[in-house]
N, C-alpha and C positions, 0 to 999 in steps of 0.2 A: 229188192236190190238195195245194197248198202250205199252209204254216202260216198265212199271211195270209188266205187264202180261208177257212180253217177258222174262224179267229177272227171273221171278219165274219159267219158264219152262226150264231153263238151270242150269248147275252145274259146279263146278270147280274141276279139278283133284287134289286130295290131294298130289299127287307125284310131278307133274311138274307145277301145277297151270294153266293148259289149261282149258278154258271154253268150256263145252260140253253141249249137249242137255240133257234134263231131262231123257230121256229114254235110253241114251247111257249106255252100260254095259262095255265098254272098251275104254280106252283113246287112241285116234288116234296118239298121239305124243309119249308117253312113253310106251304104251301097258298095262297099269295097268287096271285091271278088276274091275267092280263095281257091287254091289248087284242090284237085280231087283228093279224097282221103287216101286213095291208093298211092298216088304220086308222092304225097307227103310222107307216107309210111315208108315208101321205097327210099326217099331221100334221107330219112332218119336212119335207115339201116345202113345206107352206103357211107354216110358221113357221121361218125360218132366220135367226138373229141372231148377232152377234159375242160371244164369251165374254170376260169381264173377267178380268184376271190376279188371282190370289189371292196375298196376302202374309200369311204366317203368322209372328207374333213371339211370343216367350216373354214372361212377365210382367216379369222383371227388365229385359229390353231395352226393353219399352214404357215402364216407369217412368223409365229412364235418358234415353230420347228426350224424354219429357215434361219432365223437369227441365231438360235442355239447352235446350228450346224456351222455357221460362219465363225462364231466365237471359238468353238472347239478346234476348227481348222487353223485359226490364227494362233492359238496357244500352241498347237502342235508345231507349226512352222517356226515360232519363236524359240521353243526349246531345241528344235533341230539345229537351227543356226547357232544358238548359244553353245551347243555341244561341239560343233565344228569350228568354233572360234571365228565365225564370220562377223559377229557383232562385237564391236569394240566400245567399251564404256568410255565416253570422253573424259579426259583428265583436265581439270581446271589449270590453265596456264596463267601464271601471275602476269599482270599487266605492268609494264615498266613505265613509271611516271617520270617524265623529263622535267627536271628542275632547272629553270632558267636563272643563271647567275648574272646579275646586273653589275657590270664593272663601272664604278663611279668615274665620271670625267674629272681628270685632274684640274684643280683650280689654281690660279696663280696666287701665291702667298706673298704679300708685300712685306718686305723686311723693314721692321720699324727702325726709324732713325734714332740712333743712340743719343740719349740726353747727356749733356756734359755733367760730370760729377765734380763736386767741390771737395777738394782735399782739405781736411781740417788743419788749422794752423796750431802749432804748439803754443802753450801759454807763455806769457811774457812776465817779467818781474816788475813788481811795483813796491815802492818803499812807503810805508804808512807814515803820514804826517800827523802833526799835532792836532788833536780834536777830531780826527777821522774815526768813524766806526765802520763795521762791515756793511751796514745798510747804505751809508754814504758812498762807499767805494762801489758797491753793486749798482747803485743808481747812476753813478758817474760813468761807468762803462757799459751800462744798459745790459746787465747780466743778472742772473738769479743769485741770491745770497747763498743758496745751498751749494752752488757750484764752487764758491770760494771755500766753504767749510770742507767739502769733500776733497778738493784738490790740495788743500793745505793741511788736512788732517786736524782740523780745529774742533773744539767742543761745540755743542749745540747752541751755546750762548754767543759764540763767535767773538771772543775777547781778543783784541789785537793791541799791540804796544807801538809806541812811536819808534820809528826806525826799523820796524820789523819788515822783512822782505816777504811779500806774498806772491804766489803764482796766480796770475789773472788769466782766465780763459778768454778767447775771442768769442764774440757773440755768434750764435748759430746762424750760418748764412741762410738768407731767404732765397727760394728758387726764383729764377728770372721769369718775369711775366712774358707772355707772347707779345711780340712787337705788334703795334697797331699801325694800320695803313695810314700813311700821311699823304694827303693830296697836295699837288703843287698849287701855286697861286692861281693859274688859269682854270684848273679843274675845280678848285674850291669856289672860285667866283661863279663858274657855270652852275655848280650844284646849288649855290645859295640864291641864284636868280630864279624868281617865280615866273613860270611860263604857263600859257594856256593854249590849247590846240583848238583851232576852229576849222570849219569846212567852208570853202569858197562857195557862195551862193550866186544866183543869177544876178547880173549887172554889178557884181562886186569887182573892184579894181584894187590894186596894191595901195594906191593913194587913199582911196576911201576907207580901206581897212586900217591904215596907219592913222588917219584922222579920227576914226571911230574909237580907237583904243589909245589915242594920244601917245603913240610910240613912233619914233622916227622911221621913215620908210627904209633907210639904209640899214637900220638895226634889224628889221624884219628880213631883209635880203641876206644879211650876214648870217643870222641864226638858221636860215633855211637853205643856205647855199644857192641862192638864186643869182643867175648872171644877168637877167633882164627884169623889167618891171611887169612882165606879163604873168598873170595867174589864170588858171583854168577852172571851169565849173566842176565841183566835187573834189577839188584839190585840198589837202589838209596841210596847214602851215602852223608854225609855232609863233606865238606872240610873246616876246620877252617883256613882261610887265615891269621888270626892274629897270628898263630903259625908258620908262614913261616920263614924259616931260613934267616938270614941277608945276603944280597948280598955282596960279597967281593968288596972292593973299599974304597974310601976316606970316612971318617966319616962325615955324613951329619950334617949340622948346625941345631941345635934343633929349632923347630918352636914354637913360643910362643902360648900357647893355647888361644882360644878366651875368652873374659871376661865373668864371671858368671853373671847370673841374680840376682836381689836383693832378699835376703832371705825373706821368708814370716813369719812374726812374729805371734806367736800363743798365748802364755800366758806370763804375765797376760793380761786381757782384758784392752783395752785402757780406762783410767780413773779409774782403780781399786785403792782401798785404803787399806793400811796396818797400823796397830796400834802398840802400844808398845808390845803387846803380840806376834807379829811376829818377831822372832829372825833373820830370813833371808828371802829374796825374791828370788824366782826361776824364771829365764827368760828362755823361750823356743821359738824355731823357727823351721821352716821346713828345711830339708836338701836340698842343691842345687845340690847334687850328691856326687860322691866319690872324696874326696880331695886328692891331691898328697902329697908326703912326705914333700914338702917345702911350703905347704899352710895351712892356718888356718882361723878361724872366728875371726874378731875383734869386740868386744862388748864394746860400749862406754855408760856409765851411767853418766849423768850430773845432779847435783842438781841445778835446775833452780831457786829455791827460794833463795838459798845461794848466787847466783851470780857466776861470772867467777872465776875459780880457783879450785873449788871442783868438781873433775871429776875422774871417775874410768875407766881405759882402760885395758881390758883383752884380751888375745889371747888363744882360745881353739879350739880343733878339734872335740869336741862333739857339739850337737845341743842344749845345755842348759848351763846356768851359774847361780850359786848361789851367789847372792850379799852378801858379808860378813856383819856380824852384826856391824863391825867397821865402815861401811859406813852409818849407821843409823844416823839421825840428832842428834845433841847434845843438842838441846833445846826441849821444849814441843810443839812447833808449828808444824803443818803439812807442810812438804816440798814436792814440786812437782819435780819428777824425770823424765827426758826424756832419752830414751835409743834407740839406733840403732845398727844394725848388718850389716857387710859387709865382703867380702872375701878378704884376703890379701895373698901375695906371698913373701917369703923371698928371697931378692935379694943378700944377702951377710951378712957380719958382720963388725962391726966397730973395732976400735983399742982395746976396752975393751972386745971384744968377744960377744957383744950384737947383736942380729939379726937386720938387716935392712929390714923393710917391705915396700912393694909397693902394690898399689891397684890392685886387680885381678877381680873386679866385681863392680856392682852397689850397692849403699847404700840403705838399706831398708827404708820404711816410718817410721818416728819416732812415738813412743808411749810414753805415760806418765802414771805414777802412783804416788800416794802420800804415804808418810811414816811419821808416827807421833811417837814421843817418844824421849827419851834421851838415848844415848848409855851408857852402864855401864862402869864406869871408871876402868881401869885395876889397880890392887893393886900390888905393888912391894913386893917381898918376902924380909923379913928382913935379 
């Protein structure tokens, strides 16, 4: 018997896989029973169908095929939608940037106060006298020698002759200085008074404080505006030390006060001119402080055009002086007047009783003004 025939006469147990004979009805290994061979043959004859092929895949291979399938499906769907214009490629829309414009707040502009302008005066005529040179004339009128050369078209040596008429310019006006604050007598006295502020302690009274500082009790009340003699703990009051009573003892030698500063001249402006219509000229200057009883301002007005000898000297305690009409020039030519102010102190009196003055401060910077006209002749009563 061939091997093929032998295999066809055996069967395999479906439970344990043991090969048995064709006619076996029970597995010798696991004890499973089988149908009779005739019944099996009949069943095989009655049901005969085709067998489907079996495909066996491992897990990684199956996952790979599934992924590939999904990718292919996604690509197919994409191209289908692209063809039907269902997918719209987004277009970049420019973003509008909002620029904030800051409107500046209008500020108040202060209009500057216009400064007074000085109108230059036309030159005046001057007749050269014997022995005068350009340098003397320039120094006499407080001007530059070059201004005389240029205005009169002279040579650089500036030769002049006796009787020659020259055009003399007025000095350049000096700008007015800002006015200084002047305190009245009461305010100046209060500022000059030395004061100390104290705090009232326990058991302090107004009388004990006054005795401690040797200051009158009424003076403390006046400086602090107190209506009664009562003071309170922690209260601050001012002690005017300038009201302190004199200490008994020898009379101290008076100390000479320091020199005053030069007065600041105010009016008229440097280079101002006055005509025949002006009967008087008012000179004004800033106060240097409170003058003592033996002090005064010395005002000197000198006629520069007239030469030496015509000079006005006055002593006043006010901060102004009215130049009398009697000092006006007696001819029709304009005369240049130079004026200065200083502080003087009376040191005593001479045999005739006239005060003797000595300098108490610096002399101010000189100023000039011109005055034209002839003074009226005084008529004697018959």
